[in-house]
C-alpha positions in Angstrom: -79.0 87.5 90.6 -82.5 87.7 92.1 -83.9 88.4 88.6 -82.1 85.4 87.1 -83.5 83.1 89.9 -87.1 84.4 89.4 -86.8 83.8 85.6 -85.3 80.4 86.0 -87.9 79.0 88.4 -90.9 79.3 86.0 -88.8 77.9 83.2 -87.9 74.9 85.4 -91.5 74.3 86.4 -92.6 74.5 82.7 -89.9 72.1 81.7 -90.9 69.7 84.4 -94.6 69.9 83.4 -93.7 69.2 79.8 -91.6 66.2 80.9 -94.4 64.8 82.9 -96.9 65.2 80.1 -94.4 63.6 77.7 -94.0 60.6 80.0 -97.8 60.2 80.3 -98.2 60.5 76.5 -95.5 57.9 76.0 -97.0 55.4 78.3 -100.5 56.0 76.9 -99.3 55.4 73.3 -97.7 52.1 74.3 -101.2 50.7 75.1 -103.0 48.4 72.8 -104.9 49.9 69.9 -108.0 48.0 70.9 -107.8 45.9 74.1 -111.0 44.0 73.1 -110.0 43.0 69.6 -108.6 39.5 69.8 -108.7 38.8 66.1 -105.2 38.0 64.8 -103.9 39.3 61.5 -100.9 38.2 59.4 -98.0 40.7 59.2 -94.9 40.2 57.0 -91.7 41.9 58.2 -89.2 42.0 55.2 -85.6 41.1 55.8 -83.4 44.1 56.6 -86.3 46.2 57.9 -85.3 49.1 60.1 -87.1 50.0 63.3 -88.8 52.9 61.5 -90.0 50.7 58.6 -91.3 48.1 61.1 -93.1 50.9 63.0 -94.7 52.1 59.7 -95.9 48.6 58.8 -97.5 48.1 62.2 -99.1 51.6 62.3 -100.6 51.1 58.8 -102.2 47.9 60.0 -103.5 49.6 63.1 -101.5 47.4 65.5 -99.6 50.2 67.2 -100.8 53.6 68.2 -97.7 55.6 67.2 -94.6 55.1 65.0 -92.6 57.4 67.3 -93.4 55.6 70.5 -92.6 52.2 68.9 -89.3 53.5 67.7 -88.5 55.2 71.1 -89.4 52.1 73.0 -87.1 49.9 70.8 -84.2 52.4 71.2 -84.7 53.0 75.0 -84.6 49.2 75.6 -81.8 48.8 73.0 -83.6 46.1 71.0 -83.8 47.8 67.7 -81.4 45.3 66.1 -83.0 42.2 67.7 -86.4 42.2 65.9 -86.6 39.4 63.3 -88.0 39.2 59.8 -90.7 36.8 58.8 -94.4 36.3 59.0 -96.1 37.0 62.3 -99.7 36.9 63.6 -100.4 39.9 65.8 -103.6 41.3 67.5 -104.8 44.9 68.1 -105.2 43.8 71.8 -101.4 43.5 72.1 -99.4 46.4 73.6 -96.3 47.8 71.9 -94.0 46.0 74.4 -95.8 42.7 73.7 -95.5 43.1 70.0 -91.8 43.9 70.2 -91.4 40.8 72.4 -93.0 38.6 69.8 -90.8 40.2 67.0 -87.6 39.6 69.1 -88.4 36.0 69.8 -89.2 35.3 66.2 -92.4 33.3 66.6 -93.0 33.3 62.9 -94.9 30.1 62.8 -98.6 30.2 63.6 -101.5 27.8 63.3 -104.7 28.8 61.6 -107.6 27.5 63.6 -111.2 27.9 62.3 -114.0 27.3 64.8 -117.1 26.6 62.8 -120.5 28.0 63.7 -122.5 25.6 65.9 -119.5 24.0 67.6 -119.9 23.3 71.3 -117.2 23.6 74.0 -116.6 19.8 73.6 -116.2 20.2 69.9 -113.6 22.9 70.4 -111.8 20.8 72.9 -111.6 17.9 70.4 -110.5 20.2 67.5 -107.7 21.8 69.4 -106.4 18.6 70.9 -106.4 16.9 67.4 -104.3 19.8 66.2 -101.9 19.2 69.1 -102.5 22.6 70.5 -104.0 21.4 73.8 -104.3 18.2 75.6 -107.6 16.2 75.4 -110.1 17.6 77.9 -108.0 20.7 78.7 -110.4 23.2 77.0 -113.5 21.5 78.5 -111.9 21.6 82.0 -110.9 25.2 81.6 -114.4 26.2 80.4 -115.7 24.8 83.7 -113.1 26.0 86.1 -111.0 28.9 84.7 -111.8 32.4 86.0 -113.7 34.3 83.3 -115.2 36.9 85.6 -113.7 39.7 83.6 -116.3 39.0 80.9 -119.3 40.7 82.6 -121.7 39.7 79.9 -121.6 36.0 80.9 -124.5 34.7 83.0 -123.6 34.7 86.7 -124.8 31.2 87.4 -126.9 28.5 85.8 -127.8 24.9 85.9 -125.7 24.1 82.9 -122.5 25.7 84.2 -121.2 22.4 85.7 -121.5 20.6 82.3 -119.6 22.7 79.8 -119.0 26.0 81.6 -121.1 29.1 81.4 -119.0 30.2 78.4 -121.0 27.8 76.2 -122.7 29.9 73.5 -120.4 32.9 74.0 -117.3 31.5 72.3 -117.4 33.4 69.0 -116.9 31.1 65.9 -114.1 32.6 63.7 -110.7 32.0 62.3 -107.9 32.4 64.9 -104.2 32.6 64.5 -102.4 30.7 67.2 -98.7 30.8 68.1 -98.1 27.4 69.7 -95.5 28.6 72.2 -98.1 31.1 73.6 -101.1 28.8 73.4 -103.0 27.8 76.5 -106.6 26.7 76.9 -107.5 29.7 79.0 -105.9 32.2 76.6 -107.8 30.7 73.6 -111.1 30.8 75.4 -110.4 34.4 76.5 -109.7 35.3 72.9 -113.0 33.8 71.8 -114.9 35.6 74.6 -113.2 38.8 73.7 -114.2 38.4 70.1 -117.8 37.8 71.2 -117.6 41.0 73.3 -116.3 43.0 70.3 -118.6 41.5 67.6 -121.8 41.1 69.6 -122.0 42.9 72.9 -120.5 46.1 71.4 -121.0 45.6 67.7 -124.7 44.8 68.1 -125.4 46.9 71.2 -128.2 49.0 69.6 -129.9 45.8 68.3 -129.7 44.1 71.7 -131.2 47.2 73.4 -134.0 47.4 70.9 -134.9 43.7 71.1 -135.9 44.1 74.8 -134.8 40.5 75.4 -131.9 39.5 77.6 -128.6 38.6 76.1 -128.9 35.1 77.6 -132.2 34.6 75.8 -130.9 35.9 72.5 -127.8 33.7 72.6 -129.8 30.7 73.7 -132.3 31.2 70.9 -129.5 31.8 68.4 -127.9 28.5 69.3 -131.2 26.7 68.5 -131.5 28.6 65.2 -127.9 27.6 64.4 -128.7 23.9 64.9 -132.1 24.0 63.2 -131.2 25.8 60.0 -129.0 25.3 57.0 -129.0 28.6 55.2 -128.9 32.3 56.1 -132.3 32.7 54.3 -133.9 30.2 56.6 -132.6 31.7 59.8 -134.9 34.8 60.2 -138.0 32.7 59.3 -137.2 29.9 61.8 -136.4 32.6 64.3 -139.8 34.1 63.8 -141.5 30.7 64.3 -139.5 29.9 67.5 -140.0 33.3 69.1 -143.7 33.2 68.3 -144.0 29.8 69.9 -141.9 31.0 72.9 -144.0 34.2 73.4 -147.2 32.2 73.2 -145.9 29.5 75.6 -146.2 26.8 73.0 -143.5 24.2 73.3 -140.5 24.8 71.0 -140.1 21.0 70.3 -136.5 21.5 69.1 -134.9 18.1 69.3 -131.4 19.6 68.9 -131.6 20.5 72.6 -132.1 17.0 73.8 -129.3 15.8 71.4 -127.1 18.3 73.2 -127.7 17.1 76.7 -127.5 13.4 75.6 -124.3 14.2 73.6 -125.9 12.5 70.6 -125.2 14.9 67.7 -126.1 12.2 65.1 -128.4 9.3 64.7 -132.1 8.9 65.2 -133.9 10.4 68.2 -135.7 7.5 69.9 -138.9 7.5 72.0 -136.7 6.7 75.0 -134.6 9.8 74.3 -137.8 11.9 74.2 -138.8 10.6 77.7 -135.7 12.2 79.2 -136.7 14.3 82.2 -134.6 17.4 81.5 -135.3 21.0 80.8 -133.3 20.5 77.6 -136.0 18.1 76.4 -138.2 20.7 74.6 -140.8 18.1 73.9 -141.6 18.0 77.6 -140.6 21.5 78.8 -141.8 24.8 77.4 -139.7 27.8 76.8 -135.9 27.9 76.2 -133.4 25.4 77.5 -131.4 26.4 80.5 -128.6 27.8 78.3 -127.2 27.7 74.8 -126.7 24.3 73.1 -123.9 25.5 70.8 -121.8 28.6 69.9 -123.9 30.4 67.3 -122.4 32.4 64.4 -123.2 36.1 63.7 -126.0 35.2 61.2 -127.9 33.2 63.8 -127.5 35.9 66.4 -128.8 38.5 64.0 -131.7 36.3 63.1 -132.6 36.0 66.8 -132.4 39.8 67.1 -134.4 40.4 63.9 -136.9 37.5 63.4 -139.0 37.6 60.2 -142.7 37.8 60.8 -144.5 34.9 59.1 -147.8 32.9 59.5 -146.1 29.6 60.2 -145.8 27.6 63.4 -144.0 24.5 62.1 -141.1 23.7 59.9 -139.1 20.6 58.9 -136.2 19.7 56.6 -137.3 17.1 54.1 -135.3 14.3 52.5 -135.5 16.5 49.3 -133.1 18.9 51.0 -135.6 21.8 51.3 -137.3 23.3 54.3 -141.1 23.1 54.5 -143.2 25.4 56.6 -146.8 24.8 57.9 -149.4 27.0 59.7 -151.3 24.1 61.4 -150.4 20.8 62.9 -152.4 19.0 60.2 -150.4 20.8 57.5 -147.2 19.9 59.4 -148.2 16.2 59.5 -148.9 16.3 55.8 -145.4 17.7 55.2 -144.0 14.9 57.3 -145.8 12.3 55.2 -144.6 13.9 52.0 -141.1 14.9 52.7 -139.8 12.6 55.5 -139.6 9.4 53.5 
């Protein structure tokens, strides 16, 4: 009997250890594939799909970590017959239990929302409210008051924070899939911030480090480039001009910044506008504005990180639709005479 007890005890300990490791593995595999990836993707679940075939579809699309844990979770919770067929929009930032919840509820309808490059928080607020996804002013209020402290890359405090929130400039322009039943202003802003973290903070980490400029300066400059250029070919050249003027403490003279603070995106800039006593008035104040004036796209951010060296100090877009560069103020004035008719 003593021999049997001695043999049984190590086996029991080994079995317990295996069980503990299995539980740890199971819980680990239920986690999101990428907690930072907020970009949605379309997934079609065919009618009559088994749990195993659904698990295979989701694994192939890198939305769940493991076919086995997906199947086990469905069977343990006895929901394998409750998942519905149809089209779904899922994100790699969703855990397996969250994905199964969506499939069980059958939220097969989703809105496709495209946030263009150069949109401000106010523009995003208007777009979402026009689509009936939020109430007017809800996004703007959330940008000012919602807790976004989990996004450590955001500036801690700044003078513009009371106007449109410190998230201005860091809401990544992209196409987003939105399930209306799950839509809130805060969840949408968090998805855009999460996308910025994935695509810029992490995706361009080496470029940001090599630039030796702060993220705030890069994003602020990128927002000026976004508003001042029309093509990807122009962006690096204009970036080179603006950084050169910035580094040599020459006024940037970008009128898009005063348009931003005056909330005057269109129409002529008047002499009265240019007398505005604000650090956003780059005719009066040197250097960058206090913060971004728009949410720049990836091309403008890359241009701010990799400006193209050139001899120019001035540029303008003519009525002929082209951009015209100049080295001296005299040349710039001549371009104004020729091309701003």
